[in-house]
C-alpha positions, -999 to 999 in steps of 0.1 A, spaced: 157 106 -349 129 85 -333 136 65 -303 115 40 -284 113 33 -247 98 1 -232 89 -5 -196 73 -33 -178 55 -35 -144 29 -53 -122 25 -40 -87 10 -6 -79 43 9 -67 60 -3 -99 31 9 -121 35 44 -107 71 45 -115 63 32 -150 37 58 -157 59 85 -143 89 75 -164 68 71 -196 51 106 -192 83 123 -183 102 110 -214 73 117 -237 68 153 -224 106 163 -222 114 148 -256 85 155 -281 86 133 -310 100 103 -293 81 72 -296 73 60 -261 57 26 -256 46 11 -223 48 -27 -221 29 -38 -190 15 -70 -175 -16 -51 -163 -35 -19 -176 -17 12 -164 -34 25 -133 -52 -8 -126 -48 -1 -89 -69 32 -91 -105 39 -94 -121 40 -127 -124 78 -130 -87 82 -119 -77 55 -143 -96 70 -172 -78 104 -164 -44 85 -165 -54 70 -199 -63 103 -214 -30 119 -201 -9 91 -217 -28 94 -249 -23 132 -249 15 128 -245 15 102 -274 24 72 -252 14 40 -266 2 11 -242 5 -26 -246 -10 -45 -217 -9 -81 -209 30 -83 -219 54 -104 -198 91 -92 -204 116 -120 -203 148 -102 -216 163 -68 -219 185 -68 -250 211 -42 -262 187 -29 -287 153 -37 -273 132 -60 -251 119 -96 -256 84 -104 -243 73 -139 -237 67 -156 -271 99 -145 -287 89 -112 -302 115 -85 -303 104 -49 -294 132 -24 -306 142 3 -282 170 28 -280 164 33 -242 147 9 -219 133 17 -184 124 -15 -166 105 -10 -134 110 -44 -118 103 -37 -82 123 -49 -53 141 -82 -46 154 -91 -12 190 -103 -12 197 -138 5 217 -121 34 190 -128 61 183 -164 49 220 -171 48 224 -156 82 199 -182 95 170 -157 102 134 -170 95 123 -157 62 91 -159 41 89 -173 6 102 -140 -8 132 -139 15 119 -112 38 126 -115 75 96 -127 94 88 -103 122 65 -99 152 42 -70 158 71 -49 169 93 -56 139 116 -80 157 127 -112 140 106 -141 151 137 -164 151 163 -139 164 145 -112 187 177 -92 189 174 -83 152 150 -57 138 138 -56 102 123 -26 83 113 -17 48 114 -42 20 136 -65 41 107 -72 65 75 -93 60 52 -70 80 16 -80 84 -12 -57 95 -49 -65 100 -56 -56 65 -28 -78 49 10 -77 41 27 -43 37 44 -39 3 76 -21 -2 74 16 -8 87 48 9 52 51 24 61 21 46 98 22 46 102 55 64 77 48 92 91 12 98 126 27 103 114 54 127 92 28 146 121 4 151 144 31 165 117 40 190 110 2 198 147 -3 206 148 27 227 117 16 247 130 -17 254 164 -3 265 144 18 290 124 -12 302 93 -4 284 71 -25 260 65 -9 227 30 -9 212 25 -28 181 35 -11 148 6 3 129 4 14 94 -20 21 66 -15 33 30 -30 68 21 -23 76 -15 -10 67 -50 6 97 -64 15 96 -102 33 124 -120 23 128 -155 51 151 -167 59 184 -151 24 201 -156 0 173 -147 -5 145 -122 -31 123 -105 -32 115 -69 -55 85 -60 -63 85 -22 -66 49 -8 -78 28 21 -52 13 45 -48 -18 23 -41 4 -8 -74 -1 -25 -88 30 -40 -113 54 -24 -136 76 -42 -116 108 -38 -87 116 -62 -70 148 -75 -60 157 -110 -42 186 -128 -17 209 -112 -28 209 -76 -15 173 -73 20 184 -86 23 206 -56 9 178 -33 34 153 -48 64 177 -45 57 184 -10 54 147 -1 86 139 -20 105 166 -6 93 158 31 119 133 42 148 156 44 130 181 64 116 154 87 152 140 92 165 175 101 136 180 125 141 146 141 176 158 153 159 184 175 127 167 185 115 130 185 89 125 158 67 95 165 59 71 135 23 84 137 35 117 123 51 100 93 22 79 81 -13 67 86 -19 41 112 -47 20 94 -76 31 113 -96 16 141 -96 -19 125 -59 -19 127 -55 -7 162 -35 -37 172 -12 -37 140 2 -70 133 -7 -85 167 -40 -97 153 -44 -133 161 -51 -131 198 -68 -97 197 -92 -107 169 -102 -138 189 -107 -116 220 -128 -91 200 -149 -119 185 -155 -133 219 -165 -100 233 -189 -95 205 -205 -129 211 -210 -119 247 -226 -87 237 -250 -106 214 -259 -132 241 -265 -105 267 -287 -83 245 -319 -72 262 -341 -90 237 -339 -115 209 -343 -85 184 -318 -60 199 -281 -58 206 -256 -31 214 -222 -26 199 -196 0 196 -198 27 169 -195 14 133 -192 -22 142 -206 -51 123 -214 -84 141 -225 -117 128 -248 -136 152 -251 -173 154 -282 -173 131 -262 -157 104 -280 -124 104 -261 -91 106 -265 -64 130 -251 -28 123 -251 -3 150 -237 32 157 -227 48 189 -237 19 210 -275 22 204 -296 -9 205 -308 -17 170 -334 -41 153 -316 -73 140 -324 -78 103 -332 -115 94 -344 -108 59 -328 -131 31 -328 -101 9 -304 -81 31 -308 -53 57 -319 -18 48 -292 9 53 -294 28 85 
């Protein structure tokens, strides 16, 4: 008997769940008709080579993909996309993501447009400092943007909030929370997977893994939380052990406003105090934009020639 599974998704986390479910069903139940219905192309958050590998894996497993579809209803015997078409399905996996309940808003806490608690750089509510928010309940901004809800961020925010509370009870001021994404792991059945490594803001890097090695990688990552929890009973694990911190550009975490202005002012002073009109010294890897609109790139604090060519500066 042929069955049909339909799934719908949009964000990177939901797309990972969608592809995992589709591949798992197709592999475990050969002959089952599995159809993916999605707003975006599966793997849209990945690099082109990793996305191509994902496409080939789904094709190998016999998974049909329909992109550009918006699901409006889940029915007893299928789903209804926008437009009124009925897609029959004996089983439906609907990866809709996270929704914040109205508890925080009803309690009078300041929330954003999605109902998440607005927090400062140490994850305290901006309206009720005695309240801490973590995971998908919190609107946490870093230098690179807003954190989206996954276990990658949920576990570190919980660990950080506990440490921040402890620090304040001891009379210390906790440092701002820092976080950066590191990967997008997608299982493709039990014998294949693709791991897309990412920048802090979850955009893809060039490096990715495919085949059997990513399976071991993903199993290790997924089985990690219970081990870390047992270990944390014996030794305090700082949040930095549990996640990336977003790199040097994110060294102040969510406390960006004043710090960014201070860095901008500092760079302007460096430019104005440079030894000559065609030279300046900045810290390693920095990029500055002088008043004349040209760009100066330097490494290790060495003076460099300022490029004023309208066609752009040569690398190095």
